[in-house]
N, C-alpha and C positions, 0 to 999 in steps of 0.2 A: 517803064515811064509810070509816074504816079498819077492816078486819077482819084479823085472824091465823088462818088456816084451817089447822087440824091434821090430820094423817091418819097412819096407819102402826100404829096400836094393834091389838090383838087378844089372842088366847089362844096362848101358846106353852109348851112344855114346859121344866123346868129344864135350863140348860145350852144353850138355844138363844138365838136372836137376833132382834131387831127393829130397824127403823130409824124413828124418827118423823121427820115433817116439819112445818114450820110456814111457811106462805107468807103474805107480806104482800100485802095486796090493792092497795096502792100502792107506790111506789118509796121505798126506805129511802135517806135522805139522809145520816143521820148516826147513830151509835150510841154512848150512853153505856155500856150493856151489852145484852147479849141472853143468855137464860137460859131453862133449863127446871126446873120445879119439879113436885113431885109430892105427892099427898095420898091416903093410905090411909084407909079406913073408921074413924071414931073418933080420927083422929090430924091434927095440924096440918099445913097446906102447908109443906113444907121445900125448900130449894133444892138442887138436884142438880147443876147445871152451869151455867156462865156463861162469857161472852166479854166482856172489858172492852174499852173504847173503843181501847186501845192494842193490842188483839189478844191478850193474855195470858187463857189459860184457866184455870179453878178447878172443882175438883170436890169433891164431898161425899167424906168419907173411905169411905163404906160403897160407892161406886162406882168409886173410883180403880182404873185398870188394866181395868176392863170396859166403860166408858161413854167415847164421844167425841163431843163437841160441835164442831159446824163450822158453816160458812155459805157459801153461794154467792150472792155479790154481784149476778151477772148475773140471777139468778132472784129475788132478793128473799126468799130462803129460808134457814131455818135447819134444821139437823137434829140429833138424837141419835142415835147408832149405839150399841146396847144389845147388849153380847155376854155370854156366860157368864151368862145371867139366872138369879136365884134367886127363890124363893117371896116372899121379903120385899121384891122389887122391884114386886110387884102394887100398883098404884095408878091413880089417874087422873092423867096427866101433862099439865101446861099449859105453854105456851111464853109467854115474856115478852120484851117489848123496851122498853126505855127509849130514847127518842131521837126523831129527827125522821122522820116518815112522810107522805108526801103533802104535805108542806110544813107539818106540824102537829107541834110537840113534844108529846110525851106519853108515858103508861105504858100499853102495849097488852098486851092478854092474849088467848090462844087460848080456845077454847071447851071444851078438855080431850079427852083421848083414854084410853080404858081399856086399860090393860096388865095381863094377868093371866097369871101364871106358874103353871102347875099341871101335874101329871101325871095 
């Protein structure tokens, strides 16, 4: 069974940094896109950043210049580097992969990791 295991969330002061990781439990064979979403209390889940199959990256306007999405193919892991964090970045962050993992094509989600930005 394919799992996307997230880690790296926590409490950080405004202006601080965190790096989220999302590791697939099986080999990633192909990617339509890989991305990070977030959901704050009382709000809908929104796309934060993603990598398309051709390698092009896209970011929400609210995080451009502060967040960086990347991946390590050898480790079957994707990352979200978050710098200059703001209180409005507080949310549960979810990784998502659309593609083929462990021989099965699907839409895979992480369990979510809490990011809290507060002084």
